[in-house]
C-alpha positions as CSV (number, residue, x, y, z in Angstrom):
1,M,133.6,116.9,67.2
2,S,137.2,115.7,67.9
3,V,138.3,114.9,71.3
4,G,140.5,117.8,71.5
5,S,138.1,120.3,71.2
6,R,135.3,118.2,73.3
7,F,132.5,120.4,74.8
8,L,129.5,118.6,76.3
9,G,126.6,120.4,75.4
10,R,125.9,123.7,73.4
11,G,127.6,126.6,75.4
12,P,129.0,129.3,73.4
13,D,132.8,128.7,75.3
14,P,134.2,125.0,74.3
15,V,136.7,123.9,76.5
16,E,139.8,122.1,75.6
17,I,139.7,118.6,76.9
18,G,142.5,117.9,79.1
19,P,143.7,116.3,82.6
20,R,141.9,119.1,84.5
21,V,138.6,118.9,82.9
22,A,138.7,115.1,83.1
23,V,139.2,115.3,86.9
24,H,136.6,117.9,87.0
25,L,134.1,115.6,85.6
26,L,135.0,112.7,87.9
27,N,134.5,115.0,91.0
28,R,131.4,116.6,90.1
29,I,129.3,113.6,88.6
30,G,131.1,111.0,90.8
31,F,133.5,110.3,93.8
32,G,136.7,111.5,92.3
33,A,139.4,109.9,90.1
34,R,141.2,106.6,90.6
35,P,144.7,105.8,89.2
36,G,144.0,105.3,85.5
37,D,140.5,107.1,85.2
38,V,142.1,110.5,83.7
39,N,143.3,108.5,80.7
40,R,140.4,106.4,80.3
41,I,137.8,109.4,80.0
42,L,140.8,111.1,77.7
43,G,140.4,108.1,75.4
44,M,136.8,107.8,75.2
45,G,135.6,111.6,75.1
46,L,133.7,113.4,77.8
47,D,130.4,112.8,76.0
48,R,130.5,109.2,75.7
49,Y,131.6,109.0,79.5
50,V,128.6,111.0,80.6
51,Q,126.3,108.8,78.3
52,E,127.7,105.7,80.2
53,Q,127.1,107.4,83.4
54,L,123.6,108.5,82.5
55,D,123.0,105.0,81.2
56,A,124.2,103.1,84.5
57,P,125.0,99.8,83.1
58,P,125.2,96.6,84.9
59,D,128.2,96.5,87.1
60,P,129.2,92.7,87.9
61,E,132.4,93.6,89.7
62,L,130.6,95.7,92.3
63,D,127.9,93.0,92.6
64,S,130.8,90.7,93.4
65,R,132.1,93.1,96.3
66,L,128.7,93.3,97.9
67,R,127.7,89.5,97.6
68,G,128.9,88.7,101.2
69,L,126.7,91.6,102.7
70,I,123.6,89.2,102.6
71,T,121.3,91.7,104.7
72,L,121.4,94.1,102.1
73,G,118.6,92.5,100.3
74,Y,116.6,91.3,103.2
75,P,112.7,92.3,103.3
76,I,111.5,94.3,106.0
77,P,109.7,91.6,108.0
78,Q,112.8,89.6,107.6
79,V,114.9,92.3,109.4
80,L,112.3,92.6,112.2
81,A,112.1,88.8,112.7
82,L,115.8,88.7,113.3
83,Y,116.1,91.6,115.4
84,N,113.1,90.2,117.6
85,A,114.8,86.8,117.8
86,D,118.3,88.5,118.6
87,Q,118.4,92.3,119.5
88,R,122.2,92.3,118.5
89,S,121.6,91.5,114.8
90,I,120.7,95.1,114.3
91,G,124.3,96.0,114.6
92,V,125.4,93.4,111.9
93,I,122.4,94.6,109.6
94,L,123.7,98.6,109.9
95,D,127.2,97.7,109.8
96,E,126.6,96.0,106.4
97,L,124.7,98.9,105.2
98,Y,127.2,101.4,106.1
99,T,130.1,99.1,104.5
100,A,128.0,99.1,101.3
101,K,127.7,102.6,101.1
102,I,131.6,103.0,101.3
103,I,132.0,100.1,98.8
104,R,129.8,101.7,96.4
105,A,130.8,105.3,96.5
106,V,134.8,103.8,96.2
107,H,134.3,101.0,93.7
108,A,131.2,101.5,91.6
109,R,131.9,102.0,88.0
110,N,128.6,103.6,87.9
111,Q,129.5,106.7,89.7
112,L,126.8,109.1,88.9
113,Q,124.3,106.6,90.2
114,E,125.9,106.4,93.7
115,V,126.0,110.5,93.7
116,M,122.4,110.5,92.9
117,V,121.2,107.8,95.4
118,D,123.3,109.5,98.1
119,F,121.5,113.0,96.6
120,W,117.9,111.8,96.9
121,F,118.7,110.0,100.1
122,N,119.5,113.1,101.6
123,H,116.4,115.0,99.9
124,F,114.0,112.5,101.3
125,S,116.0,112.3,104.5
126,V,115.0,109.8,107.3
127,F,117.2,109.5,110.6
128,V,118.5,106.2,110.7
129,Q,118.3,106.1,114.6
130,E,114.8,107.3,115.4
131,G,113.0,104.1,116.5
132,F,111.9,101.6,114.0
133,T,113.6,103.8,111.1
134,R,116.6,101.7,111.7
135,Y,115.1,98.3,110.7
136,Y,113.6,100.1,107.5
137,T,116.4,102.3,106.2
138,A,118.3,99.7,104.1
139,A,115.0,98.9,102.4
140,Y,114.2,102.4,101.8
141,E,117.3,103.1,100.3
142,R,116.9,99.8,98.4
143,D,113.2,99.9,97.2
144,A,112.3,103.7,97.2
145,I,115.4,105.7,96.4
146,R,118.1,103.4,94.4
147,P,115.6,102.3,91.5
148,H,114.4,105.9,91.0
149,A,117.5,107.9,91.3
150,L,117.9,108.7,87.7
151,G,114.4,107.9,86.6
152,S,110.9,109.7,87.3
153,F,110.7,112.3,89.9
154,R,106.8,111.4,90.3
155,D,108.0,107.6,90.8
156,L,110.4,108.6,93.2
157,L,108.1,110.9,95.3
158,A,105.5,108.4,95.5
159,A,108.0,105.5,96.4
160,T,109.3,107.8,99.3
161,A,105.7,109.0,100.4
162,A,104.5,105.1,100.8
163,H,107.6,103.5,102.3
164,P,107.4,102.7,106.2
165,A,110.8,104.7,106.7
166,M,109.3,107.8,105.6
167,L,105.9,106.8,107.3
168,Y,107.5,106.2,110.4
169,F,110.1,109.1,110.7
170,L,107.3,111.7,109.9
171,D,104.8,109.9,112.1
172,N,102.5,109.9,109.3
173,Y,101.5,106.2,110.2
174,L,99.6,107.6,113.3
175,S,97.8,110.3,111.2
176,R,93.9,109.9,111.0
177,A,91.0,111.9,110.5
178,T,89.9,114.3,113.3
179,V,86.5,113.0,114.6
180,T,83.9,113.9,117.1
181,V,82.9,111.3,119.7
182,N,80.3,112.0,122.1
183,G,80.8,115.7,121.7
184,R,84.4,115.2,122.1
185,L,86.6,116.4,119.2
186,L,89.4,113.8,118.8
187,R,92.4,115.4,117.1
188,G,94.5,112.7,115.1
189,L,95.7,114.6,112.2
190,N,99.6,114.7,112.1
191,E,101.2,117.5,110.0
192,N,104.7,116.3,109.9
193,Y,104.5,114.6,106.3
194,G,102.3,117.3,104.9
195,R,104.7,120.1,105.9
196,E,107.8,118.3,104.7
197,L,106.2,117.3,101.4
198,L,105.7,120.8,100.3
199,E,108.8,122.5,102.2
200,L,111.4,119.8,101.4
201,H,110.4,117.6,99.0
202,T,108.5,119.2,96.3
203,V,107.8,123.2,96.0
204,G,110.1,124.3,98.5
205,V,109.6,126.7,101.6
206,D,109.4,130.0,99.7
207,A,106.9,128.8,96.9
208,G,104.1,130.7,99.0
209,Y,101.8,128.0,100.3
210,T,100.0,128.5,103.7
211,Q,99.4,126.7,106.8
212,E,96.0,126.0,105.4
213,H,97.6,124.1,102.7
214,V,100.0,122.3,104.9
215,V,96.9,120.9,107.0
216,D,94.9,120.0,103.7
217,A,98.3,118.1,102.3
218,A,98.3,116.2,105.7
219,R,94.7,115.4,105.6
220,C,95.2,113.8,102.0
221,F,97.6,111.3,103.8
222,T,95.5,110.1,106.7
223,G,95.1,106.4,106.4
224,W,98.5,106.0,105.0
225,G,100.1,103.8,107.5
226,I,102.3,100.4,108.5
227,D,100.5,97.2,108.9
228,N,102.6,96.3,112.1
229,V,105.5,98.6,113.1
230,G,107.2,95.8,115.1
231,T,106.5,92.8,113.1
232,G,105.5,93.6,109.6
233,G,106.8,96.9,108.3
234,R,104.8,97.1,105.0
235,F,102.4,99.8,103.9
236,V,98.7,99.6,104.5
237,Y,96.0,101.9,103.6
238,R,93.5,102.0,106.2
239,P,90.3,103.7,104.6
240,A,88.3,104.2,108.3
241,L,91.1,106.3,109.3
242,H,91.2,108.8,106.2
243,D,89.8,112.3,106.0
244,T,87.1,112.2,103.4
245,G,86.4,116.0,103.5
246,A,87.4,118.3,100.7
247,K,90.7,119.7,100.7
248,S,92.5,122.3,98.9
249,V,96.0,122.3,98.4
250,F,98.3,125.2,96.7
251,G,95.7,125.5,93.9
252,L,94.6,121.7,93.7
253,N,91.3,121.2,95.0
254,L,90.0,117.9,95.8
255,P,86.4,117.3,96.3
256,A,84.9,115.2,99.4
257,G,84.5,111.6,99.3
258,G,88.0,110.8,98.1
259,G,90.3,107.9,99.6
260,R,93.8,106.8,98.9
261,D,93.8,108.7,95.7
262,D,93.7,112.0,97.3
263,G,97.2,111.4,98.3
264,D,98.2,110.0,94.7
265,K,96.4,113.0,93.1
266,L,98.2,115.2,95.3
267,L,101.7,113.8,94.7
268,D,100.8,113.8,90.6
269,Y,100.1,117.4,91.0
270,L,103.1,118.5,93.0
271,S,105.7,116.2,91.1
272,L,105.1,118.4,88.0
273,H,104.5,121.9,89.8
274,P,106.6,124.7,88.0
275,Q,107.8,125.5,91.7
276,T,108.9,121.9,92.1
277,A,110.7,122.0,89.0
278,L,112.8,125.3,90.3
279,F,113.2,124.0,93.5
280,I,114.5,120.4,92.6
281,S,116.5,121.8,89.9
282,R,118.4,124.4,92.0
283,K,119.3,122.0,94.5
284,L,120.8,119.6,91.4
285,A,122.6,122.6,90.5
286,Q,123.8,123.1,93.7
287,R,125.1,119.7,93.8
288,F,126.7,119.7,90.3
289,V,127.7,123.2,89.8
290,A,128.3,125.5,92.8
291,D,126.7,126.7,96.0
292,D,125.1,129.4,94.7
293,P,124.3,128.0,91.1
294,P,123.8,130.7,88.3
295,P,120.0,131.0,87.5
296,R,120.5,130.5,83.8
297,V,121.4,126.9,84.9
298,V,118.5,126.4,87.2
299,D,115.9,128.0,84.8
300,R,117.2,125.6,81.7
301,A,117.2,122.5,84.1
302,A,113.7,123.4,85.5
303,A,112.4,123.7,81.7
304,T,113.6,120.3,81.1
305,F,112.0,119.0,84.3
306,L,108.5,120.2,83.1
307,A,109.2,119.4,79.4
308,T,109.8,115.8,80.4
309,G,107.5,115.3,82.9
310,G,110.4,115.1,85.6
311,D,112.8,112.8,83.9
312,I,115.7,113.2,86.3
313,R,118.2,111.8,83.9
314,A,117.1,114.3,81.2
315,V,117.4,117.4,84.2
316,V,121.0,116.1,85.1
317,R,122.0,115.9,81.4
318,A,120.7,119.4,80.7
319,I,122.8,120.8,83.7
320,L,126.1,118.9,82.8
321,G,125.5,120.6,79.4
322,S,125.8,124.1,80.8
323,A,129.2,126.2,80.0
324,E,129.0,127.3,83.7
325,L,129.6,123.6,85.1
326,W,132.7,123.4,82.7
327,A,134.0,126.9,83.8
328,E,134.2,125.6,87.1
329,A,136.9,123.3,86.3
330,F,139.2,126.2,86.4
331,G,137.6,128.1,89.4
332,A,138.5,127.7,93.3
333,G,136.2,124.6,93.7
334,K,133.2,123.6,95.5
335,P,134.4,122.6,99.3
336,K,133.6,118.6,99.7
337,T,131.2,117.4,102.3
338,P,133.1,115.0,104.8
339,F,131.6,112.1,102.8
340,E,132.8,113.4,99.3
341,L,136.3,113.7,100.9
342,V,136.6,110.1,102.4
343,A,135.4,108.6,99.3
344,S,137.5,110.4,97.0
345,A,140.3,109.9,99.1
346,L,140.0,106.2,99.4
347,R,139.4,106.3,95.4
348,A,142.6,108.3,94.6
349,V,144.9,105.9,96.7
350,D,143.1,102.9,94.9
351,A,142.1,101.4,98.3
352,Q,139.9,98.2,98.5
353,V,137.5,98.3,101.1
354,T,136.0,95.2,102.8
355,N,134.6,96.7,105.8
356,G,133.6,100.4,106.6
357,R,133.0,100.4,110.0
358,A,136.4,102.5,110.7
359,V,135.8,104.7,107.7
360,V,132.2,105.3,109.5
361,A,134.1,106.4,112.7
362,Y,135.9,108.9,110.7
363,L,132.8,110.3,109.1
364,Q,131.4,110.6,112.5
365,N,134.2,112.5,113.8
366,M,133.8,114.9,110.9
367,G,130.4,115.6,111.6
368,M,128.7,113.7,109.2
369,P,127.8,110.0,110.6
370,L,126.0,107.8,107.7
371,Y,122.1,108.1,107.2
372,A,122.2,110.1,110.5
373,C,120.6,113.7,109.9
374,V,118.7,114.1,112.6
375,P,116.3,116.8,111.2
376,P,114.2,116.0,107.9
377,T,116.1,118.5,106.0
378,G,119.1,116.4,105.5
379,Y,122.7,117.2,105.6
380,S,123.7,120.7,103.6
381,N,124.4,120.4,100.1
382,R,126.5,123.6,100.4
383,G,130.2,122.7,100.5
384,A,130.9,125.9,102.3
385,D,128.9,124.8,105.5
386,W,131.3,122.1,105.9
387,L,134.3,124.3,106.5
388,N,135.7,124.3,110.0
389,P,138.6,123.9,112.1
390,S,137.7,120.7,113.8
391,S,136.4,119.0,110.5
392,H,139.3,119.7,108.8
393,L,141.8,118.4,111.5
394,H,139.8,115.2,111.1
395,R,140.2,115.3,107.4
396,M,143.9,115.5,107.9
397,N,144.0,112.5,110.3
398,F,142.0,110.5,108.2
399,A,144.1,111.4,104.9
400,L,147.5,110.4,106.6
401,D,146.1,107.5,108.5
402,L,144.7,106.4,104.8
403,A,148.1,106.6,103.2
404,S,149.9,104.8,105.7
405,G,147.7,101.9,105.8
406,A,146.3,102.5,109.2
407,I,142.8,102.2,108.7
408,G,141.0,98.9,109.3
409,G,138.8,97.2,106.6
410,V,140.6,99.3,104.2
411,S,143.8,97.9,102.2
412,T,146.2,100.3,100.4
413,D,149.5,100.0,98.5
414,V,150.7,103.2,97.7
415,R,154.2,102.2,96.8
416,G,152.9,99.6,94.4
417,M,150.3,102.3,92.8
418,L,152.9,104.7,92.1
419,R,155.0,102.2,90.5
420,R,152.0,101.0,88.3
421,M,151.4,104.8,87.4
422,G,155.3,105.1,86.4
423,G,156.6,106.9,89.1
424,N,159.4,106.5,91.4
425,A,157.9,105.6,94.7
426,E,161.2,106.4,96.4
427,D,161.6,109.9,95.3
428,A,159.2,112.8,97.1
429,R,159.1,114.9,94.0
430,S,158.3,112.0,91.7
431,V,155.4,110.8,93.7
432,A,154.0,114.4,94.2
433,N,154.1,114.9,90.4
434,T,152.6,111.7,89.7
435,L,149.9,112.1,92.0
436,S,149.1,115.3,90.6
437,A,149.0,114.0,87.1
438,E,147.0,111.2,87.8
439,I,144.5,112.0,90.4
440,F,144.4,115.9,90.5
441,G,144.8,116.7,86.7
442,K,147.8,118.4,87.2
443,G,146.1,120.9,89.6
444,V,148.1,120.5,92.8
445,S,149.7,123.7,93.6
446,R,153.2,124.7,93.3
447,A,153.0,125.6,97.1
448,T,151.9,122.0,97.8
449,L,154.2,120.2,95.6
450,N,157.2,122.1,96.9
451,A,155.9,120.9,100.5
452,A,155.4,117.2,99.7
453,S,158.7,117.0,97.7
454,R,160.7,117.8,101.0
455,V,159.7,114.6,102.6
456,A,162.8,112.8,103.3
457,P,163.6,108.9,103.9
458,G,163.2,107.6,107.0
459,G,160.9,106.2,109.7
460,T,158.7,103.0,109.4
461,V,156.1,105.0,106.9
462,S,157.6,105.2,103.4
463,V,158.2,108.0,101.3
464,A,155.1,107.5,98.9
465,A,152.7,107.0,101.7
466,R,153.7,110.1,103.7
467,V,153.8,112.2,100.5
468,A,150.3,110.6,99.6
469,G,148.9,111.6,103.0
470,L,150.2,115.2,102.5
471,C,148.5,115.3,99.0
472,L,145.2,113.9,100.4
473,A,145.3,116.7,103.0
474,S,146.3,119.3,100.8
475,P,143.6,122.3,100.2
476,E,143.5,121.1,96.5
477,M,142.0,117.7,97.9
478,Q,139.3,119.5,100.2
479,V,137.6,120.9,96.7
480,R,135.9,119.3,94.1
């Protein structure tokens, strides 16, 4: 098909590719447009761009930006050794973790990869400030989430189940078989992971499982623990603590005498269950398409999930091939979460991020601190849940501060950026029109353009910066 009539997938209503559709794609499978992105995608075509994102080739430029954040690669025992030698070191370790997340969202060429890492961390959520979880979180994202973000759901599920961050956060490292000693019943079972595995990670709360299934699911993972919470941080299986009795979980019957394989078999079973396919597909469609995704999109994605054995890349490809996704390019848009807003704004002004500490503070004010959702549900994936007056005030402040160069660890040159894009950085209307074309796909409303165009010269902040700030704070910037 020619670029002029490109439509990704086989839906009945082809969409004429243009700036608006290119920006829509950048917003849905990434964190928004940077200057030059729209023309690059228009030149290569949607299908080729999507395939590049699905392939996620090496990104040496991003690697170079992250090279100075040396603690990102530290194994858990090394992190614990540093902390035990100097408790202040955890501040540096977390600072580098937060900075890396901002840099990746803003500068990564493989935007879909970063969206999926963010999505899965939120799905398999742990709270970074929960005791020893803070020492395990960087390794959890690096070793359990990132390698499988576009891979096998079964591998992803297993990696999170056995990671010390999840074992600690949901107290499964304490879970052991209930035994009778001298006539006394000693209860050691912790149901947390069994419950969240069913409710949040696989089949979903409405699947129809029972409390008995939750208990037996938890029994499958007794003995799954951590070698030494404060010095080791490695997975260990302790056979003596495992409940070897028969178990029955949501249609899976496990005979007595099992060991660690009880948990492995349950993960095998749940990872390919039709209810899991529906639950995961709906969450992915909610991320990419709409807060209330069309059932047809969910059903098609679930069918792909089952047909491919839980191939995440194939499921995402099926969602991106839906006519419903592309129809959203001409709708009201899906409200951005605070993280999506911050990342997209930084990209929009071609910001260069070297330290994320100040940006993290803005996210805290907006109600979405990084890695810090307290309940295991993770942050809401519904954009509408993030709309409130307090958060919007902080969004506006961030936009204005960013455009004026007032955020530490972030450098911007709005005037230079406008000139490179062919605009007149000293003329308010030219600035607004250029940003509308390059960043919003000519989607900025007449009301916003007129308001931005009335900015007059004067003061210490340039016209270009003030107009950019208004555009970043506009209603059009709050949705994707």
